[in-house]
N, C-alpha and C positions, 0 to 999 in steps of 0.2 A: 983280203978276199971279203971277209963278212962287212967290213965298213963300205966297201964297193956297193954290194948287194943290199945292204941297208938303205945307202944313199939314193940307188936307184928305185927302190921300193917307195920311199918317201916322196921322191921327185914324182913317179907315175901316180901314186895315190893323189898328190896334189893337182897333177894334170886331170886326172879322172874327175875328182871333185868339180873343178873348173868347168869343164865340159858338160857334167850334170847340171850345175847351175845355169849354163848358158841355155840348156836345152828345156829347162823346167817350164818357161814360158810359152815357147810353141807347142809343146806337148798338151799342155792345158788348152790352149786355145783349138788344138785339133780335137779334143775331146769334147769341149763345148760345141764345136761345129758338127761333130759326128752326132751328139745327143739332138741338136736343134734339127739336123736333117732326118734323124731317127723318128723324132716326134711328128713331123710332116708326113713321113711314109707311112707310120702306123696309123695315122688318123685320116689318112688318104685326103689331104687336104695341102695345098701349097701356101694358101693365104690364111694364116691362123695366128691368134695370140695367145700365148699362155696366160691365163688370169689368175691362176693359184696354183701354188707349189705345196703340196702336203707332204709330210713324213709320218708313215704309220709303222708302228712297231708291232709284231704279232709272234707269237710262240709257234714254232713247227710241231708236228706229231712227237718230236723227241724232246721237246721242250727248249730247244734252242731258240734264242730270240732273233729274229729276221727284222731287218728294215726295207721298207718299200718307200719309194719315192714317187708321188702321184701328180702328174701336170695336168690340171684341169685346162681345156682350151676352148676357145670360141672362133668362129671364122670373123671376117670383117664386119659383117652386118650384126654381130652380137648374137647369133645362134649357137647354142651349146652344141659342141662336136662331141662331148664325151672327155675321155681322159686316156693319156698314155702313163703306163704304169712301169717302173723299172723293178725287176724281180731277179734274184739271184739264188741259184741252187747249186748242189755239188754234182757235176757230171762224171763221166768216165775218167777224164783227164785232169780235171779242177774245176775252178767256179765256172758256170754257165750263166752269164748276165743277159737278161733278155728284156726288150722293152716292147710290151704289149698295149696296142690301143683297142678301147672299148668305147661303144657308143652308149648313149644314155640307158638302155635296156640290158647293158652288159654282154652283148655280143662282141665278138672278136673282129675287129675292123683290120688289123694287120699285125705285124710284128717285125721285130729286126733283132739280130744278136749284137750286142755292145761289146762282149768279151766273152771268149772262151778259149778253153785248151784242150779241145776235143782231138782226137786223132785225124789227121789229115786224109781225106779221102774217104772216111767213114763218117764219125760223130760231127765232122764240119760240114756235112750235107745238112744239117738241120736249119741253116739259113734258106734253104729253099724247099726242103721236103715237106714242109707244112704250110707252104704257100698256097693260094687259090689255085685249083686247076692240077696240084701236084698229088701224088700218092696219099700223103698224110693230111691233106687239105683240112685246116681248123677254121679258115676265115668263114665268118657267119655263124659260127656254133657258140653256144651260150655255156659258160663253163659252170652254171648253177649246179648242173650235175656234172661233177668232176671229169675232166677228160682223161682217158686212159688209153693204153695201147691194146690193140685187139688180142695181143697174146696173154694180157691180164683180163679178158672179157669186155674190153672196151669198144669204142668205135672208130679208133684212129689208128692207121697202119703205121708200124714202128719203121724206122729206118734199116733197111736191109742190113744185118750185121751188127747193128748198133743199138740194141734195145735199152741198154743202159742209158745212153744220151737221150733217146727218145722219150724214156721215162722221167728223167731229169728235166727235159724240156717242158714236157706237159706239165709237171709239178710245178715249175716256173709260172707257167700259165695260170694253173689253178689257183695258186697263191696269189699271184697278181690281181685276179678276179676277187678273190677273198678281201684284199687289201682295198680294193676299188670300192667294194660294196660297203667297207667298214667306214669310209670317208662321209664325212657330214654333207 
């Protein structure tokens, strides 16, 4: 019995490793496509060229080192569009990875969630809640003065019943702005 179970476990482990190897490439391609589409969406331009990619490391309030990836972009005529910044914070259910677009003055052009582990139906609303025309609209705002939820005395309405996710999202946007302003 032990030999049979061991044999089945070894065979299934091999099958899983093989399937994982087969899917690595397509998963990586899908992530690259999602990032490229995200950059176009957050910078509100379909015809753009990423001219420079920077990595910025900064410490958060607790001293933890965070890494931000900044994609500087221009349109086809060479006009500077600003930058898209990847920022990750800890939300309610796990990491909340946001891609935020900023114009040259630092105003928010748009955002998209790249990854999240928030509660479906509550925290997952962050992908729409802070968009233009929605209750927590941050588009056009400049995080030079950090964006905070109204419950904390700020100017942005939190997602109903999901204040932790709202705080995490706004922290990700504020951190992205800080990283963007730190780039040369």
